[in-house]
C-alpha positions in Angstrom: 70.6 78.9 96.9 71.3 80.7 94.0 75.1 80.0 92.4 77.5 83.5 91.8 80.2 82.7 89.0 83.5 83.9 89.9 85.4 85.9 87.6 88.0 83.9 86.2 91.4 85.5 87.0 94.2 84.4 84.5 92.0 84.5 81.8 91.5 87.3 79.7 88.3 89.4 80.4 85.7 89.6 77.6 86.0 93.2 76.1 83.1 95.5 76.1 82.8 99.3 76.2 81.0 102.2 78.3 80.1 105.7 77.6 82.4 108.2 79.6 81.0 110.6 81.1 82.6 113.5 78.8 80.5 112.7 76.2 83.1 111.8 73.6 84.6 108.9 74.7 84.4 105.4 75.7 85.7 103.4 78.7 86.7 100.0 77.4 87.5 96.9 79.5 89.5 94.1 78.7 90.8 95.6 75.5 94.6 94.8 75.4 97.0 97.8 76.0 100.5 99.2 77.2 99.8 99.3 80.7 98.1 97.3 83.9 94.5 98.8 84.4 92.1 98.6 86.8 88.3 98.9 86.7 86.3 100.0 90.1 82.5 99.6 90.0 80.4 101.5 92.2 76.7 101.5 93.6 75.9 104.4 92.0 74.9 108.2 93.1 72.5 106.6 95.7 75.1 105.3 97.5 77.3 107.5 100.4 79.7 104.9 101.3 80.5 104.8 97.3 81.2 108.5 97.8 83.6 108.0 100.4 85.6 105.5 98.6 85.7 107.3 95.4 86.5 110.4 97.1 89.5 108.8 98.5 90.8 107.0 95.2 90.7 110.6 93.5 92.9 112.1 96.4 95.2 109.2 95.9 94.7 108.9 91.9 98.1 110.3 91.0 99.6 107.6 92.7 97.6 105.1 91.0 97.9 106.7 87.5 101.7 106.4 88.0 101.5 102.8 88.3 98.4 102.0 85.9 95.1 103.2 84.5 92.3 103.9 86.0 88.4 104.0 85.6 85.2 103.9 87.4 82.2 102.7 86.2 78.4 102.5 87.6 74.9 101.4 86.1 73.8 105.1 86.5 72.7 107.2 83.7 75.0 109.9 82.5 73.3 112.3 84.3 73.5 110.9 87.4 77.1 110.1 87.0 78.0 113.4 85.7 76.3 115.1 88.8 78.5 112.9 90.9 81.6 113.9 88.9 80.9 117.3 89.3 79.7 117.7 92.5 82.7 115.6 94.0 85.6 116.9 91.4 86.5 113.3 90.4 89.1 113.2 87.8 89.2 109.5 87.0 87.7 108.0 83.9 83.9 107.9 84.7 81.5 105.1 82.9 78.0 104.9 83.0 75.3 102.8 81.9 76.8 99.2 83.2 74.3 96.7 81.8 72.9 93.8 84.3 74.5 91.6 81.3 78.2 93.3 81.9 77.8 92.9 86.0 77.0 89.2 85.5 80.2 88.7 82.8 82.3 90.3 85.6 80.9 88.3 88.4 79.4 91.2 90.2 76.2 90.9 92.5 73.1 92.8 91.4 70.9 94.3 93.2 67.2 95.7 93.3 66.4 99.0 94.9 65.3 98.6 98.5 62.5 101.8 97.4 62.6 104.6 94.8 63.8 106.7 97.8 67.2 104.9 97.3 67.1 104.3 93.1 64.8 103.5 90.8 67.2 101.0 88.6 68.8 97.7 89.1 72.9 98.4 90.1 76.0 96.5 90.6 77.4 96.2 93.9 80.9 97.1 94.4 83.8 95.5 92.7 87.5 96.2 91.8 89.1 94.3 88.6 92.8 94.4 88.0 94.2 93.7 84.7 97.6 93.0 83.1 98.7 94.8 79.8 97.1 91.6 77.5 93.6 92.1 79.3 94.2 89.2 81.5 92.3 89.4 84.9 95.2 89.5 87.7 93.4 90.6 91.1 89.7 90.7 91.7 87.8 92.0 94.8 83.7 92.0 94.8 81.0 92.7 97.6 77.8 91.7 97.6 76.8 95.0 99.8 78.2 98.9 100.2 80.1 98.3 103.4 82.6 96.1 102.3 85.7 97.6 100.1 89.1 96.9 99.5 91.8 99.3 101.6 92.8 101.8 98.7 96.3 102.1 99.9 96.9 98.3 100.6 95.5 97.7 97.4 98.0 100.1 95.7 101.1 98.8 97.3 99.6 95.2 96.4 99.5 96.3 92.8 102.6 98.0 92.7 104.4 94.6 94.5 102.6 92.7 91.9 103.7 94.5 88.7 107.4 94.9 89.6 107.6 91.6 90.5 105.6 90.3 87.6 103.6 88.0 90.5 101.5 85.2 89.3 98.0 85.0 89.5 96.7 83.6 92.9 93.5 81.6 93.5 93.4 79.3 91.0 94.1 76.0 92.7 
């Protein structure tokens, strides 16, 4: 059996950056700022469940961005990520090129493609990471496959409560 290191809630996320599909900026994870932030990792263009999840996120994006900064990333190439953005009209910040080392840094499960019909490169399974303005990891949701995702409405409601009440990090005992 192999081990899977859990993300360290209550600790700062090691800062790293990914290119934004706009071609001119970066998405920086773990960098202290003025607002809470959430990072969603999706499997990539090959995943129809990811599209449904991200389309729901995009539909509720104004509620999310009123509360916190939102970024979505995958291991896809810029061409694949940009094709998704254009096809689905996503307006959230979208990054690409997540490396296996960055996947492991976040504690994500990493998969190899089942066939070239699925995709051609190693990719991350889904994850969500909420961070305080100082870059401290507050909440983590990771899955080892495409079928398990957080309920976006519940997650947003929970994050609003956590932020408004300055709730402590849980799961550290």
